[in-house]
N, C-alpha and C positions, 0 to 999 in steps of 0.2 A: 498384450495384455492380456489375460482369461478375463472371459465374460463375466465370471462372481467380482473380480475388481471393476471393471467396468459399469455395473448394475451397482455396487456400492457405492461409489462415485457419483451416479446419478442420483440417487438414494439422497446424499448429502447435498444435493444441489436443488436448494428449495423456489430458486427464481432467476431467471439470464433474460438480458436486454442485448442488444446487439447495437450498435451506431455505428452505420456505414461514413467513413469521412475520406474520399480519395483515395490512397493510398493505403488509408490507413482504416483501422477497424477497432472500437472500443468494447469492451465484454465486461457492462456490471452483472455481478454473479452473486446471489446470497447463498451461502452456505452454512450449513451448522456445523459443530462438534460434536464430536461423542458423545459430550455432556449435553447439549442441545442448545449451548450459546449460538446465536446467530451473526456472522459476521458477513463483508465483502469485501472482494475481490477485484479489482478495477484492473484491465488486461488491456494494454495497447500489442495491437498485430499489425505488423507493417511486412509488405511483400518487397522482396528483395532482388534483384536479379545479378546472379553469381558469375562472373564474367571467366570464372577456370572450368564451371561444368557446364554453362549454359541453360541454366536452370533458375527458377524462381526456388525461395523457399521464403517462410514466415519467421520473421524475427520476433520476439514476446517479450513485452517487460509486462510485470506485474508488483501491484502493491495488493498487501493486505488491510483492511481498515478494522479494526474490533470498535463494537458496541459505545464504549466507554470512549472513545476516541471521537464518535460522529460531530458531535458539538462543535468541537475545537477544527475538526477537518474541515468543518463546513463553515465557521466563520472567517478559518485562513485561506479557503477558496473565494468565499466571499469577496475578500477584502482583496485577492491578486484580481480579479474580476473588475472591482472598482476602480483599484489602480490604474489597469487598462485604460477603463473606460473614461474617466475623469483625472487622470495624472496626478491627481491628489494622494498622498500615502496616508493610508487610513493608519489608526492604533494597531498596535499589535497585540494580539491574540494572548491573554492574560493565562501562564499557568500555574495549575495547581501550588499553592504551598509545599504539600508533602512530596509530590513529585519534584518541585527544585530544589527541596532541601534534600531530596537519597542522594545525589552525588553533589560530594565539594570539588571544588576547583584544586584541592589538597589530594585528590582522589586520582589525577589525573598524571600522570607523566612528562615530560618533556617531549615526546613522540608522539602525544597525544592518547597514548592507550590507557587505560586506569592499571595500576599496579594489581597484580590478580589477588597477594596476598592478602590487601590491603580491605579486598570485596565480602562483603556478606552474603553469602548464592540462598540464604534460609530465605522463605517465602514465610 
């Protein structure tokens, strides 16, 4: 990686927090798009031993969480925590009507993939 690429990457990272948890580490990073919109990346990093090479490596899993989804994500996570603590299933997080109406069951083919010729790609 060139020095310039690294510097640009660091510039886009506004905040970072690492949570050590045994063999795992959780990274919460706040970044910005070129347009200045902020988003969060949550990364789980696990240290794994490779029996073939005899060396350790890190397996990473990452999700991107955008500002418009913060509230729904927070509610969903709180619901999951609540269920674990109480055993009582909380009500589901309500999805906005405009998103729910965006994709209709008729847009999905038998294999579960949307038919490309039926999707409007304009924004």
